[in-house]
C-alpha positions as CSV (number, residue, x, y, z in Angstrom):
1,M,-0.1,0.0,0.0
2,A,1.3,3.4,-1.0
3,R,2.4,5.9,1.7
4,V,-0.4,8.4,0.9
5,C,-2.9,10.0,3.2
6,Q,-6.4,9.1,2.0
7,I,-7.9,12.5,2.9
8,S,-5.2,15.2,2.5
9,G,-3.0,13.3,-0.2
10,A,0.2,13.9,1.8
11,R,2.8,11.7,0.3
12,V,6.5,11.0,0.5
13,T,8.7,14.0,-0.4
14,T,12.4,14.5,-1.1
15,G,14.9,16.7,0.5
16,H,18.4,17.0,1.7
17,K,20.5,16.3,4.7
18,I,23.2,18.9,5.1
19,H,26.7,17.5,6.1
20,R,28.7,20.1,8.1
21,S,32.4,20.1,9.2
22,G,34.3,22.4,11.4
23,K,34.0,23.8,14.9
24,A,31.3,26.3,15.8
25,K,32.3,29.9,16.5
26,K,30.7,29.6,19.9
27,E,33.1,26.8,20.8
28,G,36.2,28.7,19.7
29,G,36.4,27.5,16.1
30,I,36.0,29.5,12.8
31,G,32.6,28.3,12.1
32,K,30.8,25.4,10.5
33,H,30.8,24.9,6.7
34,I,28.6,22.9,4.5
35,T,30.6,20.1,2.8
36,K,27.9,18.0,1.1
37,R,24.1,17.7,0.5
38,V,22.8,14.2,0.7
39,K,19.4,13.2,-0.6
40,R,16.8,11.8,1.8
41,K,13.1,10.9,1.9
42,I,10.7,12.8,4.3
43,Y,7.8,10.4,5.2
44,P,4.3,11.7,6.3
45,N,3.1,10.7,9.8
46,L,0.6,8.0,8.6
47,R,-1.7,6.0,10.8
48,D,-4.0,3.2,9.9
49,K,-7.3,3.9,11.9
50,R,-10.8,2.6,12.3
51,I,-13.1,5.6,12.8
52,F,-16.6,5.3,14.0
53,V,-19.1,7.4,12.1
54,A,-22.0,8.0,14.2
55,E,-24.4,9.3,11.4
56,L,-23.8,6.0,9.5
57,G,-23.6,3.8,12.7
58,R,-20.5,2.0,11.4
59,W,-16.7,1.8,11.4
60,V,-14.5,3.1,8.6
61,K,-11.0,2.1,8.0
62,V,-8.7,4.9,6.7
63,R,-5.1,5.6,6.4
64,V,-4.5,9.2,7.4
65,T,-1.8,11.5,8.9
66,A,-1.7,12.6,12.5
67,R,-2.7,16.1,11.3
68,I,-5.9,15.0,9.7
69,L,-6.7,13.0,12.9
70,K,-6.8,16.3,14.7
71,T,-9.0,17.8,12.1
72,I,-11.4,14.9,12.4
73,N,-11.6,15.4,16.1
74,K,-12.2,19.1,15.6
75,V,-14.7,19.1,12.7
76,G,-16.3,15.7,12.9
77,A,-15.6,12.3,11.2
78,H,-18.7,12.4,8.9
79,K,-18.0,15.8,7.4
80,V,-14.3,15.2,6.8
81,L,-14.9,11.7,5.2
82,K,-17.7,12.9,3.2
83,E,-15.6,15.8,1.6
84,A,-12.8,13.3,0.8
85,G,-15.4,11.0,-0.8
86,L,-14.8,8.1,1.5
87,V,-18.3,7.8,2.9
């Protein structure tokens, strides 16, 4: 199964990790310098959840990010899932 949120569409993105060398000025050095940028993947904070929709009286299985879980708690499961087309 793909690492994609079913509601927001958040997916794996790419970025860089910066390699630095040297001693920080604060510690008595001449400062840190960037020596290399290494590619890396940034994964969304996905959760497989069973959410009870009171309006339908049944459970719905979804794969969502932690941020969307906060939205579901705030707005309501039925409204959020209906807008996403999952109910």
